[in-house]
N, CA, C and O atoms as a Maestro MAE file, in Angstrom:
{
 s_m_m2io_version
 :::
 2.0.0
}

f_m_ct {
 s_m_title
 :::
 protein
 m_atom[300] {
  # First column is atom index #
  i_m_mmod_type
  r_m_x_coord
  r_m_y_coord
  r_m_z_coord
  i_m_residue_number
  s_m_chain_name
  s_m_pdb_residue_name
  s_m_pdb_atom_name
  i_m_atomic_number
  :::
  1 25 0.831 -1.191 0.000 1 A "UNK " " N  " 7
  2 3 0.000 0.000 0.000 1 A "UNK " " CA " 6
  3 2 0.874 1.252 0.000 1 A "UNK " " C  " 6
  4 15 0.744 2.108 -0.875 1 A "UNK " " O  " 8
  5 25 1.754 1.351 0.974 2 A "UNK " " N  " 7
  6 3 2.674 2.474 1.050 2 A "UNK " " CA " 6
  7 2 4.087 1.922 0.962 2 A "UNK " " C  " 6
  8 15 4.293 0.733 0.717 2 A "UNK " " O  " 8
  9 25 5.045 2.795 1.164 3 A "UNK " " N  " 7
  10 3 6.439 2.344 1.165 3 A "UNK " " CA " 6
  11 2 6.585 1.177 2.126 3 A "UNK " " C  " 6
  12 15 6.088 1.221 3.251 3 A "UNK " " O  " 8
  13 25 7.262 0.147 1.682 4 A "UNK " " N  " 7
  14 3 7.494 -1.045 2.493 4 A "UNK " " CA " 6
  15 2 6.196 -1.756 2.872 4 A "UNK " " C  " 6
  16 15 6.174 -2.519 3.838 4 A "UNK " " O  " 8
  17 25 5.121 -1.517 2.131 5 A "UNK " " N  " 7
  18 3 3.837 -2.185 2.375 5 A "UNK " " CA " 6
  19 2 3.337 -2.011 3.803 5 A "UNK " " C  " 6
  20 15 2.837 -2.961 4.405 5 A "UNK " " O  " 8
  21 25 3.466 -0.825 4.338 6 A "UNK " " N  " 7
  22 3 3.006 -0.548 5.694 6 A "UNK " " CA " 6
  23 2 1.492 -0.679 5.744 6 A "UNK " " C  " 6
  24 15 0.784 -0.163 4.880 6 A "UNK " " O  " 8
  25 25 1.008 -1.369 6.755 7 A "UNK " " N  " 7
  26 3 -0.424 -1.507 7.006 7 A "UNK " " CA " 6
  27 2 -0.672 -1.004 8.417 7 A "UNK " " C  " 6
  28 15 -0.188 -1.587 9.387 7 A "UNK " " O  " 8
  29 25 -1.424 0.077 8.526 8 A "UNK " " N  " 7
  30 3 -1.675 0.669 9.835 8 A "UNK " " CA " 6
  31 2 -2.874 0.054 10.550 8 A "UNK " " C  " 6
  32 15 -3.126 0.377 11.711 8 A "UNK " " O  " 8
  33 25 -3.606 -0.812 9.889 9 A "UNK " " N  " 7
  34 3 -4.740 -1.459 10.529 9 A "UNK " " CA " 6
  35 2 -6.038 -0.673 10.474 9 A "UNK " " C  " 6
  36 15 -6.997 -0.991 11.176 9 A "UNK " " O  " 8
  37 25 -6.063 0.355 9.637 10 A "UNK " " N  " 7
  38 3 -7.308 1.107 9.477 10 A "UNK " " CA " 6
  39 2 -8.237 0.312 8.561 10 A "UNK " " C  " 6
  40 15 -7.781 -0.533 7.792 10 A "UNK " " O  " 8
  41 25 -9.524 0.581 8.645 11 A "UNK " " N  " 7
  42 3 -10.516 -0.205 7.915 11 A "UNK " " CA " 6
  43 2 -10.673 0.208 6.456 11 A "UNK " " C  " 6
  44 15 -11.219 -0.546 5.651 11 A "UNK " " O  " 8
  45 25 -10.196 1.406 6.115 12 A "UNK " " N  " 7
  46 3 -10.362 1.899 4.749 12 A "UNK " " CA " 6
  47 2 -9.046 2.470 4.225 12 A "UNK " " C  " 6
  48 15 -8.132 2.782 4.989 12 A "UNK " " O  " 8
  49 25 -8.978 2.594 2.916 13 A "UNK " " N  " 7
  50 3 -7.809 3.214 2.291 13 A "UNK " " CA " 6
  51 2 -7.670 4.665 2.763 13 A "UNK " " C  " 6
  52 15 -6.560 5.139 3.003 13 A "UNK " " O  " 8
  53 25 -8.792 5.362 2.895 14 A "UNK " " N  " 7
  54 3 -8.758 6.749 3.373 14 A "UNK " " CA " 6
  55 2 -8.172 6.810 4.779 14 A "UNK " " C  " 6
  56 15 -7.412 7.725 5.099 14 A "UNK " " O  " 8
  57 25 -8.519 5.854 5.607 15 A "UNK " " N  " 7
  58 3 -7.970 5.797 6.955 15 A "UNK " " CA " 6
  59 2 -6.478 5.528 6.943 15 A "UNK " " C  " 6
  60 15 -5.720 6.137 7.699 15 A "UNK " " O  " 8
  61 25 -6.057 4.607 6.079 16 A "UNK " " N  " 7
  62 3 -4.624 4.317 5.938 16 A "UNK " " CA " 6
  63 2 -3.880 5.582 5.515 16 A "UNK " " C  " 6
  64 15 -2.809 5.878 6.046 16 A "UNK " " O  " 8
  65 25 -4.437 6.322 4.570 17 A "UNK " " N  " 7
  66 3 -3.816 7.559 4.089 17 A "UNK " " CA " 6
  67 2 -3.729 8.599 5.205 17 A "UNK " " C  " 6
  68 15 -2.726 9.301 5.328 17 A "UNK " " O  " 8
  69 25 -4.772 8.693 6.008 18 A "UNK " " N  " 7
  70 3 -4.778 9.667 7.106 18 A "UNK " " CA " 6
  71 2 -3.683 9.353 8.118 18 A "UNK " " C  " 6
  72 15 -2.973 10.254 8.567 18 A "UNK " " O  " 8
  73 25 -3.545 8.094 8.474 19 A "UNK " " N  " 7
  74 3 -2.503 7.715 9.432 19 A "UNK " " CA " 6
  75 2 -1.124 7.904 8.808 19 A "UNK " " C  " 6
  76 15 -0.194 8.353 9.479 19 A "UNK " " O  " 8
  77 25 -0.990 7.569 7.550 20 A "UNK " " N  " 7
  78 3 0.281 7.791 6.853 20 A "UNK " " CA " 6
  79 2 0.659 9.273 6.912 20 A "UNK " " C  " 6
  80 15 1.825 9.611 7.119 20 A "UNK " " O  " 8
  81 25 -0.311 10.138 6.733 21 A "UNK " " N  " 7
  82 3 -0.051 11.577 6.818 21 A "UNK " " CA " 6
  83 2 0.442 11.994 8.197 21 A "UNK " " C  " 6
  84 15 1.310 12.858 8.312 21 A "UNK " " O  " 8
  85 25 -0.105 11.386 9.237 22 A "UNK " " N  " 7
  86 3 0.342 11.673 10.604 22 A "UNK " " CA " 6
  87 2 1.795 11.230 10.781 22 A "UNK " " C  " 6
  88 15 2.604 11.940 11.380 22 A "UNK " " O  " 8
  89 25 2.111 10.055 10.255 23 A "UNK " " N  " 7
  90 3 3.476 9.534 10.363 23 A "UNK " " CA " 6
  91 2 4.460 10.443 9.615 23 A "UNK " " C  " 6
  92 15 5.535 10.756 10.127 23 A "UNK " " O  " 8
  93 25 4.090 10.855 8.426 24 A "UNK " " N  " 7
  94 3 4.962 11.744 7.648 24 A "UNK " " CA " 6
  95 2 5.150 13.075 8.381 24 A "UNK " " C  " 6
  96 15 6.260 13.607 8.427 24 A "UNK " " O  " 8
  97 25 4.079 13.607 8.947 25 A "UNK " " N  " 7
  98 3 4.191 14.868 9.695 25 A "UNK " " CA " 6
  99 2 5.132 14.699 10.886 25 A "UNK " " C  " 6
  100 15 5.920 15.597 11.180 25 A "UNK " " O  " 8
  101 25 5.060 13.570 11.566 26 A "UNK " " N  " 7
  102 3 5.954 13.318 12.701 26 A "UNK " " CA " 6
  103 2 7.407 13.225 12.237 26 A "UNK " " C  " 6
  104 15 8.314 13.678 12.935 26 A "UNK " " O  " 8
  105 25 7.626 12.641 11.062 27 A "UNK " " N  " 7
  106 3 8.986 12.572 10.517 27 A "UNK " " CA " 6
  107 2 9.518 13.962 10.191 27 A "UNK " " C  " 6
  108 15 10.684 14.258 10.452 27 A "UNK " " O  " 8
  109 25 8.685 14.801 9.634 28 A "UNK " " N  " 7
  110 3 9.091 16.170 9.318 28 A "UNK " " CA " 6
  111 2 9.431 16.918 10.606 28 A "UNK " " C  " 6
  112 15 10.433 17.630 10.669 28 A "UNK " " O  " 8
  113 25 8.604 16.755 11.623 29 A "UNK " " N  " 7
  114 3 8.867 17.416 12.897 29 A "UNK " " CA " 6
  115 2 10.169 16.918 13.525 29 A "UNK " " C  " 6
  116 15 10.897 17.690 14.148 29 A "UNK " " O  " 8
  117 25 10.456 15.637 13.361 30 A "UNK " " N  " 7
  118 3 11.722 15.087 13.863 30 A "UNK " " CA " 6
  119 2 12.894 15.729 13.141 30 A "UNK " " C  " 6
  120 15 13.912 16.054 13.752 30 A "UNK " " O  " 8
  121 25 12.742 15.911 11.826 31 A "UNK " " N  " 7
  122 3 13.795 16.552 11.044 31 A "UNK " " CA " 6
  123 2 14.033 17.993 11.494 31 A "UNK " " C  " 6
  124 15 15.124 18.537 11.326 31 A "UNK " " O  " 8
  125 25 12.994 18.600 12.068 32 A "UNK " " N  " 7
  126 3 13.110 19.978 12.552 32 A "UNK " " CA " 6
  127 2 13.534 20.037 14.017 32 A "UNK " " C  " 6
  128 15 13.582 21.112 14.615 32 A "UNK " " O  " 8
  129 25 13.844 18.851 14.599 33 A "UNK " " N  " 7
  130 3 14.384 18.840 15.950 33 A "UNK " " CA " 6
  131 2 13.452 18.391 17.054 33 A "UNK " " C  " 6
  132 15 13.823 18.457 18.226 33 A "UNK " " O  " 8
  133 25 12.262 17.939 16.724 34 A "UNK " " N  " 7
  134 3 11.346 17.476 17.762 34 A "UNK " " CA " 6
  135 2 11.910 16.212 18.418 34 A "UNK " " C  " 6
  136 15 12.421 15.321 17.739 34 A "UNK " " O  " 8
  137 25 11.810 16.152 19.727 35 A "UNK " " N  " 7
  138 3 12.311 14.991 20.459 35 A "UNK " " CA " 6
  139 2 11.433 13.768 20.201 35 A "UNK " " C  " 6
  140 15 10.290 13.894 19.759 35 A "UNK " " O  " 8
  141 25 11.976 12.593 20.479 36 A "UNK " " N  " 7
  142 3 11.200 11.365 20.292 36 A "UNK " " CA " 6
  143 2 9.968 11.348 21.190 36 A "UNK " " C  " 6
  144 15 8.893 10.930 20.758 36 A "UNK " " O  " 8
  145 25 10.112 11.795 22.427 37 A "UNK " " N  " 7
  146 3 8.960 11.830 23.331 37 A "UNK " " CA " 6
  147 2 7.859 12.725 22.773 37 A "UNK " " C  " 6
  148 15 6.680 12.372 22.826 37 A "UNK " " O  " 8
  149 25 8.239 13.874 22.241 38 A "UNK " " N  " 7
  150 3 7.246 14.784 21.673 38 A "UNK " " CA " 6
  151 2 6.647 14.228 20.385 38 A "UNK " " C  " 6
  152 15 5.475 14.465 20.093 38 A "UNK " " O  " 8
  153 25 7.448 13.488 19.614 39 A "UNK " " N  " 7
  154 3 6.907 12.830 18.420 39 A "UNK " " CA " 6
  155 2 5.830 11.826 18.813 39 A "UNK " " C  " 6
  156 15 4.764 11.777 18.199 39 A "UNK " " O  " 8
  157 25 6.107 11.042 19.817 40 A "UNK " " N  " 7
  158 3 5.124 10.045 20.276 40 A "UNK " " CA " 6
  159 2 3.853 10.741 20.735 40 A "UNK " " C  " 6
  160 15 2.751 10.322 20.382 40 A "UNK " " O  " 8
  161 25 3.999 11.799 21.517 41 A "UNK " " N  " 7
  162 3 2.834 12.560 21.983 41 A "UNK " " CA " 6
  163 2 2.048 13.118 20.792 41 A "UNK " " C  " 6
  164 15 0.818 13.076 20.774 41 A "UNK " " O  " 8
  165 25 2.774 13.641 19.799 42 A "UNK " " N  " 7
  166 3 2.130 14.185 18.605 42 A "UNK " " CA " 6
  167 2 1.328 13.114 17.882 42 A "UNK " " C  " 6
  168 15 0.171 13.340 17.527 42 A "UNK " " O  " 8
  169 25 1.929 11.952 17.662 43 A "UNK " " N  " 7
  170 3 1.244 10.866 16.942 43 A "UNK " " CA " 6
  171 2 0.003 10.419 17.707 43 A "UNK " " C  " 6
  172 15 -1.071 10.285 17.120 43 A "UNK " " O  " 8
  173 25 0.140 10.190 19.003 44 A "UNK " " N  " 7
  174 3 -1.004 9.706 19.784 44 A "UNK " " CA " 6
  175 2 -2.129 10.740 19.840 44 A "UNK " " C  " 6
  176 15 -3.304 10.387 19.745 44 A "UNK " " O  " 8
  177 25 -1.769 12.012 19.992 45 A "UNK " " N  " 7
  178 3 -2.788 13.070 19.999 45 A "UNK " " CA " 6
  179 2 -3.459 13.195 18.636 45 A "UNK " " C  " 6
  180 15 -4.668 13.410 18.553 45 A "UNK " " O  " 8
  181 25 -2.677 13.060 17.573 46 A "UNK " " N  " 7
  182 3 -3.242 13.138 16.220 46 A "UNK " " CA " 6
  183 2 -4.189 11.970 15.952 46 A "UNK " " C  " 6
  184 15 -5.239 12.148 15.334 46 A "UNK " " O  " 8
  185 25 -3.821 10.786 16.412 47 A "UNK " " N  " 7
  186 3 -4.701 9.625 16.242 47 A "UNK " " CA " 6
  187 2 -5.985 9.798 17.050 47 A "UNK " " C  " 6
  188 15 -7.060 9.403 16.600 47 A "UNK " " O  " 8
  189 25 -5.878 10.387 18.239 48 A "UNK " " N  " 7
  190 3 -7.077 10.662 19.041 48 A "UNK " " CA " 6
  191 2 -8.011 11.610 18.301 48 A "UNK " " C  " 6
  192 15 -9.224 11.401 18.274 48 A "UNK " " O  " 8
  193 25 -7.439 12.659 17.699 49 A "UNK " " N  " 7
  194 3 -8.271 13.607 16.932 49 A "UNK " " CA " 6
  195 2 -8.888 12.922 15.715 49 A "UNK " " C  " 6
  196 15 -10.057 13.148 15.402 49 A "UNK " " O  " 8
  197 25 -8.114 12.093 15.035 50 A "UNK " " N  " 7
  198 3 -8.622 11.390 13.863 50 A "UNK " " CA " 6
  199 2 -9.779 10.470 14.244 50 A "UNK " " C  " 6
  200 15 -10.757 10.365 13.505 50 A "UNK " " O  " 8
  201 25 -9.674 9.816 15.375 51 A "UNK " " N  " 7
  202 3 -10.711 8.871 15.813 51 A "UNK " " CA " 6
  203 2 -12.054 9.552 16.075 51 A "UNK " " C  " 6
  204 15 -13.092 8.889 16.088 51 A "UNK " " O  " 8
  205 25 -12.042 10.843 16.278 52 A "UNK " " N  " 7
  206 3 -13.282 11.582 16.507 52 A "UNK " " CA " 6
  207 2 -14.012 11.899 15.209 52 A "UNK " " C  " 6
  208 15 -15.153 12.361 15.230 52 A "UNK " " O  " 8
  209 25 -13.353 11.649 14.074 53 A "UNK " " N  " 7
  210 3 -13.960 11.890 12.771 53 A "UNK " " CA " 6
  211 2 -14.805 10.685 12.357 53 A "UNK " " C  " 6
  212 15 -14.437 9.548 12.653 53 A "UNK " " O  " 8
  213 25 -15.917 10.912 11.687 54 A "UNK " " N  " 7
  214 3 -16.731 9.787 11.226 54 A "UNK " " CA " 6
  215 2 -15.908 8.830 10.359 54 A "UNK " " C  " 6
  216 15 -15.111 9.257 9.523 54 A "UNK " " O  " 8
  217 25 -16.111 7.567 10.569 55 A "UNK " " N  " 7
  218 3 -15.480 6.483 9.802 55 A "UNK " " CA " 6
  219 2 -14.021 6.228 10.149 55 A "UNK " " C  " 6
  220 15 -13.375 5.411 9.493 55 A "UNK " " O  " 8
  221 25 -13.487 6.898 11.153 56 A "UNK " " N  " 7
  222 3 -12.093 6.667 11.534 56 A "UNK " " CA " 6
  223 2 -11.953 6.315 13.017 56 A "UNK " " C  " 6
  224 15 -10.890 6.518 13.604 56 A "UNK " " O  " 8
  225 25 -13.006 5.797 13.616 57 A "UNK " " N  " 7
  226 3 -13.012 5.509 15.047 57 A "UNK " " CA " 6
  227 2 -11.906 4.542 15.457 57 A "UNK " " C  " 6
  228 15 -11.443 4.580 16.597 57 A "UNK " " O  " 8
  229 25 -11.482 3.679 14.543 58 A "UNK " " N  " 7
  230 3 -10.464 2.677 14.865 58 A "UNK " " CA " 6
  231 2 -9.064 3.275 15.012 58 A "UNK " " C  " 6
  232 15 -8.123 2.553 15.339 58 A "UNK " " O  " 8
  233 25 -8.913 4.558 14.781 59 A "UNK " " N  " 7
  234 3 -7.590 5.184 14.866 59 A "UNK " " CA " 6
  235 2 -6.984 5.080 16.260 59 A "UNK " " C  " 6
  236 15 -5.767 5.197 16.410 59 A "UNK " " O  " 8
  237 25 -7.803 4.863 17.278 60 A "UNK " " N  " 7
  238 3 -7.266 4.722 18.632 60 A "UNK " " CA " 6
  239 2 -7.089 3.265 19.033 60 A "UNK " " C  " 6
  240 15 -6.729 2.979 20.175 60 A "UNK " " O  " 8
  241 25 -7.335 2.346 18.116 61 A "UNK " " N  " 7
  242 3 -7.088 0.937 18.420 61 A "UNK " " CA " 6
  243 2 -5.599 0.733 18.676 61 A "UNK " " C  " 6
  244 15 -4.752 1.387 18.068 61 A "UNK " " O  " 8
  245 25 -5.302 -0.176 19.577 62 A "UNK " " N  " 7
  246 3 -3.906 -0.457 19.924 62 A "UNK " " CA " 6
  247 2 -3.091 -0.825 18.690 62 A "UNK " " C  " 6
  248 15 -1.954 -0.377 18.543 62 A "UNK " " O  " 8
  249 25 -3.654 -1.628 17.813 63 A "UNK " " N  " 7
  250 3 -2.920 -2.060 16.617 63 A "UNK " " CA " 6
  251 2 -2.546 -0.881 15.731 63 A "UNK " " C  " 6
  252 15 -1.451 -0.853 15.170 63 A "UNK " " O  " 8
  253 25 -3.432 0.081 15.598 64 A "UNK " " N  " 7
  254 3 -3.159 1.260 14.763 64 A "UNK " " CA " 6
  255 2 -2.068 2.107 15.415 64 A "UNK " " C  " 6
  256 15 -1.137 2.552 14.743 64 A "UNK " " O  " 8
  257 25 -2.185 2.326 16.713 65 A "UNK " " N  " 7
  258 3 -1.174 3.119 17.423 65 A "UNK " " CA " 6
  259 2 0.199 2.472 17.309 65 A "UNK " " C  " 6
  260 15 1.192 3.140 17.023 65 A "UNK " " O  " 8
  261 25 0.242 1.169 17.535 66 A "UNK " " N  " 7
  262 3 1.518 0.458 17.460 66 A "UNK " " CA " 6
  263 2 2.106 0.503 16.051 66 A "UNK " " C  " 6
  264 15 3.313 0.683 15.889 66 A "UNK " " O  " 8
  265 25 1.269 0.342 15.042 67 A "UNK " " N  " 7
  266 3 1.756 0.369 13.659 67 A "UNK " " CA " 6
  267 2 2.318 1.741 13.308 67 A "UNK " " C  " 6
  268 15 3.350 1.836 12.644 67 A "UNK " " O  " 8
  269 25 1.653 2.796 13.746 68 A "UNK " " N  " 7
  270 3 2.134 4.150 13.458 68 A "UNK " " CA " 6
  271 2 3.475 4.399 14.143 68 A "UNK " " C  " 6
  272 15 4.396 4.943 13.534 68 A "UNK " " O  " 8
  273 25 3.581 4.001 15.400 69 A "UNK " " N  " 7
  274 3 4.833 4.208 16.119 69 A "UNK " " CA " 6
  275 2 5.939 3.314 15.571 69 A "UNK " " C  " 6
  276 15 7.098 3.723 15.511 69 A "UNK " " O  " 8
  277 25 5.583 2.092 15.171 70 A "UNK " " N  " 7
  278 3 6.577 1.200 14.564 70 A "UNK " " CA " 6
  279 2 7.113 1.793 13.258 70 A "UNK " " C  " 6
  280 15 8.301 1.675 12.961 70 A "UNK " " O  " 8
  281 25 6.242 2.424 12.489 71 A "UNK " " N  " 7
  282 3 6.657 3.028 11.216 71 A "UNK " " CA " 6
  283 2 7.689 4.127 11.446 71 A "UNK " " C  " 6
  284 15 8.498 4.427 10.568 71 A "UNK " " O  " 8
  285 25 7.652 4.723 12.633 72 A "UNK " " N  " 7
  286 3 8.620 5.756 12.974 72 A "UNK " " CA " 6
  287 2 9.866 5.189 13.638 72 A "UNK " " C  " 6
  288 15 10.801 5.924 13.955 72 A "UNK " " O  " 8
  289 25 9.872 3.886 13.845 73 A "UNK " " N  " 7
  290 3 11.038 3.251 14.451 73 A "UNK " " CA " 6
  291 2 10.967 3.153 15.957 73 A "UNK " " C  " 6
  292 15 11.963 2.822 16.601 73 A "UNK " " O  " 8
  293 25 9.801 3.436 16.536 74 A "UNK " " N  " 7
  294 3 9.607 3.292 17.976 74 A "UNK " " CA " 6
  295 2 8.983 1.943 18.250 74 A "UNK " " C  " 6
  296 15 8.124 1.482 17.497 74 A "UNK " " O  " 8
  297 25 9.409 1.314 19.319 75 A "UNK " " N  " 7
  298 3 8.825 -0.001 19.643 75 A "UNK " " CA " 6
  299 2 8.374 -0.047 21.074 75 A "UNK " " C  " 6
  300 15 7.859 -1.070 21.525 75 A "UNK " " O  " 8
  :::
 }
 m_bond[299] {
  # First column is bond index #
  i_m_from
  i_m_to
  i_m_order
  :::
  1 1 2 1
  2 2 3 1
  3 3 4 2
  4 3 5 1
  5 5 6 1
  6 6 7 1
  7 7 8 2
  8 7 9 1
  9 9 10 1
  10 10 11 1
  11 11 12 2
  12 11 13 1
  13 13 14 1
  14 14 15 1
  15 15 16 2
  16 15 17 1
  17 17 18 1
  18 18 19 1
  19 19 20 2
  20 19 21 1
  21 21 22 1
  22 22 23 1
  23 23 24 2
  24 23 25 1
  25 25 26 1
  26 26 27 1
  27 27 28 2
  28 27 29 1
  29 29 30 1
  30 30 31 1
  31 31 32 2
  32 31 33 1
  33 33 34 1
  34 34 35 1
  35 35 36 2
  36 35 37 1
  37 37 38 1
  38 38 39 1
  39 39 40 2
  40 39 41 1
  41 41 42 1
  42 42 43 1
  43 43 44 2
  44 43 45 1
  45 45 46 1
  46 46 47 1
  47 47 48 2
  48 47 49 1
  49 49 50 1
  50 50 51 1
  51 51 52 2
  52 51 53 1
  53 53 54 1
  54 54 55 1
  55 55 56 2
  56 55 57 1
  57 57 58 1
  58 58 59 1
  59 59 60 2
  60 59 61 1
  61 61 62 1
  62 62 63 1
  63 63 64 2
  64 63 65 1
  65 65 66 1
  66 66 67 1
  67 67 68 2
  68 67 69 1
  69 69 70 1
  70 70 71 1
  71 71 72 2
  72 71 73 1
  73 73 74 1
  74 74 75 1
  75 75 76 2
  76 75 77 1
  77 77 78 1
  78 78 79 1
  79 79 80 2
  80 79 81 1
  81 81 82 1
  82 82 83 1
  83 83 84 2
  84 83 85 1
  85 85 86 1
  86 86 87 1
  87 87 88 2
  88 87 89 1
  89 89 90 1
  90 90 91 1
  91 91 92 2
  92 91 93 1
  93 93 94 1
  94 94 95 1
  95 95 96 2
  96 95 97 1
  97 97 98 1
  98 98 99 1
  99 99 100 2
  100 99 101 1
  101 101 102 1
  102 102 103 1
  103 103 104 2
  104 103 105 1
  105 105 106 1
  106 106 107 1
  107 107 108 2
  108 107 109 1
  109 109 110 1
  110 110 111 1
  111 111 112 2
  112 111 113 1
  113 113 114 1
  114 114 115 1
  115 115 116 2
  116 115 117 1
  117 117 118 1
  118 118 119 1
  119 119 120 2
  120 119 121 1
  121 121 122 1
  122 122 123 1
  123 123 124 2
  124 123 125 1
  125 125 126 1
  126 126 127 1
  127 127 128 2
  128 127 129 1
  129 129 130 1
  130 130 131 1
  131 131 132 2
  132 131 133 1
  133 133 134 1
  134 134 135 1
  135 135 136 2
  136 135 137 1
  137 137 138 1
  138 138 139 1
  139 139 140 2
  140 139 141 1
  141 141 142 1
  142 142 143 1
  143 143 144 2
  144 143 145 1
  145 145 146 1
  146 146 147 1
  147 147 148 2
  148 147 149 1
  149 149 150 1
  150 150 151 1
  151 151 152 2
  152 151 153 1
  153 153 154 1
  154 154 155 1
  155 155 156 2
  156 155 157 1
  157 157 158 1
  158 158 159 1
  159 159 160 2
  160 159 161 1
  161 161 162 1
  162 162 163 1
  163 163 164 2
  164 163 165 1
  165 165 166 1
  166 166 167 1
  167 167 168 2
  168 167 169 1
  169 169 170 1
  170 170 171 1
  171 171 172 2
  172 171 173 1
  173 173 174 1
  174 174 175 1
  175 175 176 2
  176 175 177 1
  177 177 178 1
  178 178 179 1
  179 179 180 2
  180 179 181 1
  181 181 182 1
  182 182 183 1
  183 183 184 2
  184 183 185 1
  185 185 186 1
  186 186 187 1
  187 187 188 2
  188 187 189 1
  189 189 190 1
  190 190 191 1
  191 191 192 2
  192 191 193 1
  193 193 194 1
  194 194 195 1
  195 195 196 2
  196 195 197 1
  197 197 198 1
  198 198 199 1
  199 199 200 2
  200 199 201 1
  201 201 202 1
  202 202 203 1
  203 203 204 2
  204 203 205 1
  205 205 206 1
  206 206 207 1
  207 207 208 2
  208 207 209 1
  209 209 210 1
  210 210 211 1
  211 211 212 2
  212 211 213 1
  213 213 214 1
  214 214 215 1
  215 215 216 2
  216 215 217 1
  217 217 218 1
  218 218 219 1
  219 219 220 2
  220 219 221 1
  221 221 222 1
  222 222 223 1
  223 223 224 2
  224 223 225 1
  225 225 226 1
  226 226 227 1
  227 227 228 2
  228 227 229 1
  229 229 230 1
  230 230 231 1
  231 231 232 2
  232 231 233 1
  233 233 234 1
  234 234 235 1
  235 235 236 2
  236 235 237 1
  237 237 238 1
  238 238 239 1
  239 239 240 2
  240 239 241 1
  241 241 242 1
  242 242 243 1
  243 243 244 2
  244 243 245 1
  245 245 246 1
  246 246 247 1
  247 247 248 2
  248 247 249 1
  249 249 250 1
  250 250 251 1
  251 251 252 2
  252 251 253 1
  253 253 254 1
  254 254 255 1
  255 255 256 2
  256 255 257 1
  257 257 258 1
  258 258 259 1
  259 259 260 2
  260 259 261 1
  261 261 262 1
  262 262 263 1
  263 263 264 2
  264 263 265 1
  265 265 266 1
  266 266 267 1
  267 267 268 2
  268 267 269 1
  269 269 270 1
  270 270 271 1
  271 271 272 2
  272 271 273 1
  273 273 274 1
  274 274 275 1
  275 275 276 2
  276 275 277 1
  277 277 278 1
  278 278 279 1
  279 279 280 2
  280 279 281 1
  281 281 282 1
  282 282 283 1
  283 283 284 2
  284 283 285 1
  285 285 286 1
  286 286 287 1
  287 287 288 2
  288 287 289 1
  289 289 290 1
  290 290 291 1
  291 291 292 2
  292 291 293 1
  293 293 294 1
  294 294 295 1
  295 295 296 2
  296 295 297 1
  297 297 298 1
  298 298 299 1
  299 299 300 2
  :::
 }
}
């Protein structure tokens, strides 16, 4: 689906794209000097906001959170 066939566990392609956008934004922020702790906070807060949107409620599922953080190299 995306680079390296990343699957974030969202139910739709639109959901996968939304999470991918969050991951890319976190990478950009890291390039600008954001700490790893702040990156994690950013990703989790962004997923919480996404989950409040219709059709993206699964964004706060553990599998989605873990996949997003794994894509950034956090385990």
